[in-house]
LOBA-486509 format. One line per field, with one value per atom (N, C-alpha, C): atom name; residue number from 1; residue in one letter; x, y, z. Coordinates in pm, 1 decimal, decimal comma. Example, Ala and Ser with C-alpha at 12.3 -4.5 7.8 and 13.67 -1.06 7.14 Angstrom:
atome <- c(N / CA / C / N / CA / C)
num <- c(1 / 1 / 1 / 2 / 2 / 2)
residu <- c(A / A / A / S / S / S)
X <- c(1319,0 / 1230,0 / 1320,0 / 1285,0 / 1367,0 / 1290,0)
Y <- c(-569,0 / -450,0 / -330,0 / -225,0 / -106,0 / 3,0)
Z <- c(780,0 / 780,0 / 780,0 / 708,0 / 714,0 / 787,0)
// end
This chain:
atome <- c(N / CA / C / N / CA / C / N / CA / C / N / CA / C / N / CA / C / N / CA / C / N / CA / C / N / CA / C / N / CA / C / N / CA / C / N / CA / C / N / CA / C / N / CA / C / N / CA / C / N / CA / C / N / CA / C / N / CA / C / N / CA / C / N / CA / C / N / CA / C / N / CA / C / N / CA / C / N / CA / C / N / CA / C / N / CA / C / N / CA / C / N / CA / C / N / CA / C / N / CA / C / N / CA / C / N / CA / C / N / CA / C / N / CA / C / N / CA / C / N / CA / C / N / CA / C / N / CA / C / N / CA / C / N / CA / C / N / CA / C / N / CA / C / N / CA / C / N / CA / C / N / CA / C / N / CA / C / N / CA / C / N / CA / C / N / CA / C / N / CA / C / N / CA / C / N / CA / C / N / CA / C / N / CA / C / N / CA / C / N / CA / C / N / CA / C / N / CA / C / N / CA / C / N / CA / C / N / CA / C / N / CA / C / N / CA / C / N / CA / C / N / CA / C / N / CA / C / N / CA / C / N / CA / C / N / CA / C / N / CA / C / N / CA / C / N / CA / C / N / CA / C / N / CA / C / N / CA / C / N / CA / C / N / CA / C / N / CA / C / N / CA / C / N / CA / C / N / CA / C / N / CA / C / N / CA / C / N / CA / C / N / CA / C / N / CA / C / N / CA / C / N / CA / C / N / CA / C / N / CA / C / N / CA / C / N / CA / C / N / CA / C / N / CA / C / N / CA / C / N / CA / C / N / CA / C / N / CA / C / N / CA / C / N / CA / C / N / CA / C / N / CA / C)
num <- c(1 / 1 / 1 / 2 / 2 / 2 / 3 / 3 / 3 / 4 / 4 / 4 / 5 / 5 / 5 / 6 / 6 / 6 / 7 / 7 / 7 / 8 / 8 / 8 / 9 / 9 / 9 / 10 / 10 / 10 / 11 / 11 / 11 / 12 / 12 / 12 / 13 / 13 / 13 / 14 / 14 / 14 / 15 / 15 / 15 / 16 / 16 / 16 / 17 / 17 / 17 / 18 / 18 / 18 / 19 / 19 / 19 / 20 / 20 / 20 / 21 / 21 / 21 / 22 / 22 / 22 / 23 / 23 / 23 / 24 / 24 / 24 / 25 / 25 / 25 / 26 / 26 / 26 / 27 / 27 / 27 / 28 / 28 / 28 / 29 / 29 / 29 / 30 / 30 / 30 / 31 / 31 / 31 / 32 / 32 / 32 / 33 / 33 / 33 / 34 / 34 / 34 / 35 / 35 / 35 / 36 / 36 / 36 / 37 / 37 / 37 / 38 / 38 / 38 / 39 / 39 / 39 / 40 / 40 / 40 / 41 / 41 / 41 / 42 / 42 / 42 / 43 / 43 / 43 / 44 / 44 / 44 / 45 / 45 / 45 / 46 / 46 / 46 / 47 / 47 / 47 / 48 / 48 / 48 / 49 / 49 / 49 / 50 / 50 / 50 / 51 / 51 / 51 / 52 / 52 / 52 / 53 / 53 / 53 / 54 / 54 / 54 / 55 / 55 / 55 / 56 / 56 / 56 / 57 / 57 / 57 / 58 / 58 / 58 / 59 / 59 / 59 / 60 / 60 / 60 / 61 / 61 / 61 / 62 / 62 / 62 / 63 / 63 / 63 / 64 / 64 / 64 / 65 / 65 / 65 / 66 / 66 / 66 / 67 / 67 / 67 / 68 / 68 / 68 / 69 / 69 / 69 / 70 / 70 / 70 / 71 / 71 / 71 / 72 / 72 / 72 / 73 / 73 / 73 / 74 / 74 / 74 / 75 / 75 / 75 / 76 / 76 / 76 / 77 / 77 / 77 / 78 / 78 / 78 / 79 / 79 / 79 / 80 / 80 / 80 / 81 / 81 / 81 / 82 / 82 / 82 / 83 / 83 / 83 / 84 / 84 / 84 / 85 / 85 / 85 / 86 / 86 / 86 / 87 / 87 / 87 / 88 / 88 / 88 / 89 / 89 / 89 / 90 / 90 / 90 / 91 / 91 / 91 / 92 / 92 / 92 / 93 / 93 / 93 / 94 / 94 / 94 / 95 / 95 / 95 / 96 / 96 / 96 / 97 / 97 / 97 / 98 / 98 / 98 / 99 / 99 / 99 / 100 / 100 / 100 / 101 / 101 / 101)
residu <- c(M / M / M / T / T / T / G / G / G / N / N / N / P / P / P / Y / Y / Y / V / V / V / T / T / T / V / V / V / R / R / R / E / E / E / A / A / A / G / G / G / Q / Q / Q / I / I / I / L / L / L / G / G / G / V / V / V / S / S / S / E / E / E / G / G / G / R / R / R / I / I / I / M / M / M / S / S / S / L / L / L / V / V / V / D / D / D / E / E / E / K / K / K / K / K / K / L / L / L / Q / Q / Q / A / A / A / Y / Y / Y / R / R / R / I / I / I / A / A / A / Q / Q / Q / Q / Q / Q / Y / Y / Y / L / L / L / R / R / R / F / F / F / K / K / K / R / R / R / E / E / E / D / D / D / I / I / I / Q / Q / Q / R / R / R / L / L / L / K / K / K / S / S / S / S / S / S / G / G / G / H / H / H / V / V / V / A / A / A / S / S / S / E / E / E / T / T / T / V / V / V / K / K / K / F / F / F / P / P / P / Y / Y / Y / T / T / T / P / P / P / Q / Q / Q / E / E / E / R / R / R / L / L / L / R / R / R / D / D / D / L / L / L / L / L / L / A / A / A / Y / Y / Y / N / N / N / D / D / D / F / F / F / Y / Y / Y / I / I / I / G / G / G / A / A / A / L / L / L / V / V / V / V / V / V / V / V / V / V / V / V / V / V / V / L / L / L / L / L / L / F / F / F / I / I / I / I / I / I / F / F / F / F / F / F / T / T / T / R / R / R)
X <- c(2456,0 / 2344,4 / 2288,3 / 2164,6 / 2093,1 / 2138,9 / 2091,3 / 2132,2 / 2048,7 / 1941,7 / 1856,7 / 1924,7 / 1940,5 / 2004,3 / 1918,3 / 1792,4 / 1704,5 / 1656,6 / 1637,8 / 1590,7 / 1469,0 / 1383,0 / 1268,5 / 1304,7 / 1209,6 / 1236,9 / 1275,8 / 1209,8 / 1238,2 / 1376,0 / 1416,6 / 1540,3 / 1659,0 / 1629,2 / 1727,4 / 1745,5 / 1644,5 / 1652,2 / 1727,7 / 1708,7 / 1778,5 / 1933,2 / 1963,4 / 2107,8 / 2172,0 / 2106,9 / 2162,7 / 2150,4 / 2056,3 / 2024,4 / 1943,4 / 1855,0 / 1769,3 / 1623,0 / 1528,2 / 1390,3 / 1347,6 / 1231,7 / 1177,7 / 1150,0 / 1104,5 / 1082,6 / 1213,6 / 1322,6 / 1450,6 / 1496,7 / 1465,9 / 1490,6 / 1424,4 / 1301,2 / 1209,2 / 1268,1 / 1322,3 / 1379,8 / 1505,6 / 1581,1 / 1698,2 / 1665,4 / 1552,2 / 1505,7 / 1462,3 / 1385,6 / 1336,2 / 1462,4 / 1558,1 / 1684,5 / 1773,5 / 1737,5 / 1819,4 / 1946,9 / 1955,5 / 2077,5 / 2075,3 / 1948,9 / 1936,2 / 1840,0 / 1873,9 / 1796,3 / 1694,0 / 1568,2 / 1462,2 / 1412,5 / 1371,7 / 1324,2 / 1185,2 / 1095,4 / 964,5 / 962,9 / 912,3 / 909,3 / 760,0 / 725,8 / 582,9 / 504,9 / 558,0 / 479,5 / 418,5 / 465,4 / 391,9 / 482,0 / 586,9 / 669,3 / 805,9 / 829,6 / 956,8 / 1069,5 / 1176,9 / 1296,1 / 1420,3 / 1531,4 / 1660,7 / 1762,9 / 1863,9 / 1967,4 / 2055,6 / 2086,2 / 2166,0 / 2296,3 / 2360,0 / 2499,1 / 2481,6 / 2378,2 / 2357,0 / 2352,2 / 2277,9 / 2264,3 / 2397,3 / 2470,1 / 2608,6 / 2702,2 / 2689,9 / 2773,9 / 2743,3 / 2611,5 / 2573,2 / 2621,5 / 2613,8 / 2650,8 / 2796,7 / 2873,2 / 3022,7 / 3076,2 / 2987,4 / 3030,8 / 3029,9 / 2940,9 / 2930,5 / 2843,8 / 2771,0 / 2681,5 / 2544,0 / 2523,9 / 2398,8 / 2427,2 / 2376,9 / 2391,3 / 2289,2 / 2324,4 / 2238,0 / 2136,8 / 2015,7 / 1914,7 / 1876,6 / 1786,2 / 1740,1 / 1611,7 / 1614,6 / 1489,5 / 1408,3 / 1288,9 / 1201,9 / 1131,6 / 1111,6 / 1028,0 / 1110,0 / 1125,5 / 1201,3 / 1119,1 / 1187,3 / 1122,1 / 1066,5 / 934,0 / 874,5 / 865,6 / 862,3 / 849,9 / 720,2 / 610,1 / 490,3 / 502,8 / 580,0 / 606,3 / 692,7 / 793,7 / 880,0 / 789,4 / 704,7 / 615,3 / 528,6 / 471,9 / 383,6 / 457,6 / 581,1 / 663,8 / 702,1 / 729,7 / 757,4 / 648,7 / 519,9 / 404,2 / 374,4 / 387,5 / 349,6 / 454,7 / 578,3 / 683,6 / 685,0 / 632,0 / 642,2 / 500,8 / 399,5 / 261,3 / 241,0 / 304,0 / 284,9 / 338,7 / 457,2 / 518,8 / 450,8 / 398,1 / 318,0 / 187,8 / 121,7 / -4,3 / 32,5 / 135,6 / 175,3 / 199,4 / 263,1 / 292,4 / 162,0 / 60,1 / -63,1 / -136,7 / -138,8 / -197,2 / -129,4 / 8,1 / 75,5 / 39,3 / 35,7 / 11,2 / -135,5 / -236,7 / -367,1 / -372,7 / -302,6 / -311,7 / -249,3 / -133,2 / -68,4 / -158,4 / -232,6 / -326,2 / -438,1 / -488,8 / -594,6 / -540,3 / -417,1 / -374,9 / -342,0 / -281,5 / -243,9 / -337,7 / -427,3 / -521,9 / -665,0 / -708,9 / -845,3 / -852,2 / -956,1 / -973,0 / -1119,3)
Y <- c(-638,4 / -561,7 / -637,5 / -602,2 / -672,0 / -614,4 / -678,7 / -641,4 / -524,0 / -484,3 / -384,3 / -246,8 / -171,7 / -41,1 / 64,2 / 35,7 / 144,2 / 104,1 / 198,9 / 173,7 / 267,1 / 220,4 / 299,0 / 411,2 / 492,4 / 597,9 / 546,9 / 436,4 / 379,3 / 322,0 / 243,5 / 187,2 / 290,2 / 407,3 / 512,2 / 561,8 / 577,6 / 631,4 / 534,3 / 404,9 / 308,8 / 315,9 / 331,4 / 332,7 / 447,2 / 571,8 / 694,7 / 710,4 / 629,4 / 652,9 / 771,0 / 806,5 / 918,1 / 878,1 / 962,9 / 939,6 / 960,0 / 908,1 / 931,3 / 1068,8 / 1141,3 / 1287,9 / 1364,1 / 1322,1 / 1382,4 / 1347,0 / 1237,1 / 1193,3 / 1288,9 / 1304,4 / 1398,5 / 1543,9 / 1582,3 / 1716,0 / 1724,9 / 1619,8 / 1617,5 / 1620,3 / 1568,4 / 1582,2 / 1719,7 / 1779,5 / 1918,0 / 2017,9 / 1989,9 / 2081,9 / 2048,1 / 1953,1 / 1916,0 / 1853,1 / 1794,7 / 1724,4 / 1577,6 / 1520,4 / 1389,3 / 1383,5 / 1309,5 / 1295,8 / 1187,5 / 1204,5 / 1108,6 / 1067,7 / 947,6 / 899,6 / 839,6 / 858,6 / 795,0 / 676,6 / 557,4 / 426,9 / 419,3 / 408,3 / 385,7 / 503,7 / 624,0 / 742,6 / 741,0 / 642,7 / 631,4 / 613,4 / 535,0 / 496,5 / 573,1 / 638,2 / 718,9 / 624,3 / 633,3 / 550,5 / 643,5 / 589,2 / 655,6 / 559,2 / 612,6 / 514,4 / 485,4 / 359,0 / 313,7 / 378,7 / 402,2 / 467,0 / 611,9 / 678,4 / 822,4 / 824,6 / 724,5 / 719,9 / 691,3 / 591,2 / 562,3 / 689,3 / 754,8 / 876,2 / 978,9 / 1005,7 / 1111,7 / 1060,3 / 927,8 / 880,3 / 897,1 / 870,3 / 880,4 / 1021,0 / 1116,3 / 1255,9 / 1314,5 / 1262,6 / 1313,1 / 1433,7 / 1466,3 / 1591,0 / 1562,0 / 1435,2 / 1396,5 / 1337,4 / 1398,3 / 1343,5 / 1239,8 / 1131,8 / 1023,4 / 1066,0 / 1016,4 / 1030,7 / 897,9 / 900,9 / 774,1 / 753,6 / 635,9 / 596,3 / 497,3 / 519,4 / 437,1 / 330,3 / 337,5 / 242,1 / 155,9 / 27,3 / -59,7 / -100,4 / -144,2 / -184,6 / -323,2 / -344,8 / -461,7 / -572,7 / -695,6 / -796,1 / -766,0 / -719,3 / -695,9 / -580,7 / -487,0 / -363,7 / -405,9 / -498,1 / -549,5 / -633,9 / -704,9 / -792,8 / -704,1 / -592,3 / -501,7 / -426,7 / -381,6 / -324,4 / -413,4 / -545,6 / -641,3 / -663,6 / -675,7 / -701,2 / -573,3 / -456,8 / -333,6 / -309,6 / -343,1 / -317,2 / -404,7 / -535,1 / -644,1 / -694,3 / -615,6 / -664,2 / -707,0 / -642,3 / -688,4 / -825,4 / -859,2 / -981,5 / -1098,2 / -1061,2 / -1158,3 / -1185,1 / -1092,0 / -1110,4 / -1190,2 / -1166,3 / -1244,8 / -1383,2 / -1416,1 / -1549,2 / -1623,5 / -1555,6 / -1625,3 / -1656,5 / -1558,2 / -1587,6 / -1704,4 / -1715,5 / -1822,1 / -1957,6 / -1965,5 / -2080,1 / -2124,0 / -2035,7 / -2070,9 / -2123,3 / -2059,9 / -2104,4 / -2245,5 / -2268,4 / -2402,7 / -2507,7 / -2475,5 / -2570,2 / -2601,3 / -2504,5 / -2521,4 / -2610,8 / -2581,9 / -2649,6 / -2806,1 / -2829,3 / -2966,0 / -3049,5 / -2988,2 / -3069,9 / -3062,3 / -3001,1 / -3002,4 / -3074,9 / -3161,4 / -3234,7 / -3241,2)
Z <- c(660,8 / 590,4 / 483,5 / 447,0 / 344,5 / 211,6 / 100,7 / -35,2 / -89,7 / -13,6 / -70,2 / -53,1 / -165,2 / -158,7 / -93,4 / -75,0 / -18,2 / 115,3 / 204,5 / 344,0 / 367,1 / 464,1 / 497,9 / 599,9 / 633,7 / 725,6 / 856,4 / 901,4 / 1028,5 / 1031,5 / 923,2 / 909,4 / 905,2 / 840,2 / 839,4 / 974,1 / 1055,3 / 1191,5 / 1274,5 / 1260,4 / 1330,9 / 1303,6 / 1172,7 / 1141,8 / 1192,9 / 1192,0 / 1239,5 / 1394,7 / 1453,4 / 1593,0 / 1633,4 / 1535,8 / 1554,5 / 1535,4 / 1560,9 / 1545,1 / 1400,2 / 1371,3 / 1235,5 / 1208,1 / 1307,9 / 1284,8 / 1252,6 / 1317,9 / 1282,1 / 1145,1 / 1098,4 / 958,3 / 859,1 / 902,0 / 800,2 / 812,7 / 925,5 / 946,2 / 853,3 / 846,9 / 763,3 / 610,7 / 581,1 / 436,6 / 407,7 / 504,5 / 485,2 / 483,4 / 557,5 / 560,1 / 441,8 / 356,3 / 233,8 / 265,6 / 390,5 / 430,2 / 387,9 / 353,9 / 314,6 / 199,1 / 92,7 / -23,4 / -5,0 / -30,8 / -18,9 / -161,8 / -170,3 / -309,0 / -283,3 / -380,4 / -374,7 / -455,9 / -403,5 / -477,4 / -501,9 / -633,4 / -681,8 / -634,7 / -636,3 / -598,2 / -461,4 / -375,2 / -240,9 / -129,6 / -141,1 / -34,2 / -34,3 / 82,7 / 93,3 / 130,9 / 59,1 / 91,5 / 73,4 / 129,4 / 128,9 / 78,0 / 10,1 / -32,8 / 88,7 / 106,6 / 218,6 / 228,1 / 108,9 / 93,7 / 146,9 / 122,4 / 161,2 / 315,0 / 367,5 / 516,2 / 583,7 / 532,2 / 580,1 / 567,5 / 457,9 / 438,2 / 544,8 / 566,2 / 667,7 / 807,2 / 840,7 / 966,8 / 987,7 / 882,7 / 900,9 / 900,1 / 857,7 / 848,3 / 988,4 / 1075,4 / 1212,1 / 1220,8 / 1125,9 / 1135,5 / 1209,5 / 1244,7 / 1303,5 / 1438,9 / 1548,8 / 1680,8 / 1706,7 / 1772,0 / 1802,4 / 1907,7 / 1898,2 / 2000,2 / 2060,2 / 2161,1 / 2210,9 / 2137,4 / 2069,5 / 1986,6 / 2063,4 / 2084,8 / 2171,4 / 2095,3 / 1964,9 / 1902,1 / 1798,9 / 1835,2 / 1742,0 / 1613,8 / 1516,8 / 1389,9 / 1412,5 / 1439,2 / 1470,7 / 1355,0 / 1378,7 / 1267,8 / 1193,0 / 1259,6 / 1190,5 / 1085,8 / 1124,2 / 1040,7 / 931,4 / 946,7 / 850,2 / 742,3 / 787,9 / 706,7 / 626,0 / 687,1 / 612,8 / 501,9 / 526,6 / 433,7 / 323,3 / 360,9 / 246,1 / 162,6 / 212,0 / 133,0 / 50,8 / 115,0 / 37,8 / -75,5 / -52,5 / -153,5 / -269,8 / -232,8 / -338,3 / -371,3 / -359,9 / -383,1 / -522,2 / -623,1 / -762,1 / -792,4 / -732,8 / -755,1 / -674,1 / -563,2 / -481,0 / -559,1 / -615,7 / -694,3 / -815,5 / -882,6 / -1008,9 / -974,7 / -857,9 / -816,1 / -793,0 / -726,6 / -704,1 / -837,7 / -927,6 / -1059,2 / -1130,6 / -1127,5 / -1193,0 / -1129,4 / -994,8 / -924,7 / -953,7 / -955,7 / -997,2 / -1130,8 / -1235,9 / -1368,6 / -1380,8 / -1319,4 / -1322,2 / -1263,2 / -1154,5 / -1092,2 / -1197,1 / -1261,2 / -1366,8 / -1474,7 / -1528,9 / -1636,0 / -1599,2 / -1481,9 / -1458,9 / -1370,1 / -1299,5 / -1214,7 / -1243,5 / -1348,7 / -1390,8 / -1521,6 / -1532,5 / -1655,6 / -1685,1)
// end
């Protein structure tokens, strides 16, 4: 497992073996606590997902859609956009400082 304590709706579905719609139903039924990151992205605590999985209250389904590398990249960029932007600004400033005369 990764070091990130939060997972996306799709990752939660993969861990539990259920669809994304079923994950949202679990949130509506108050069986699973959801968190908003930056008031935009819905995430779940990995420990909550594991606890729900080990409790046996959720039956596995056949999930048809795997989490693709493109979706992982999109989520990475969306979740870390501030840090990526800050890195670009720092690199541009370092270039200006050291390579322009």
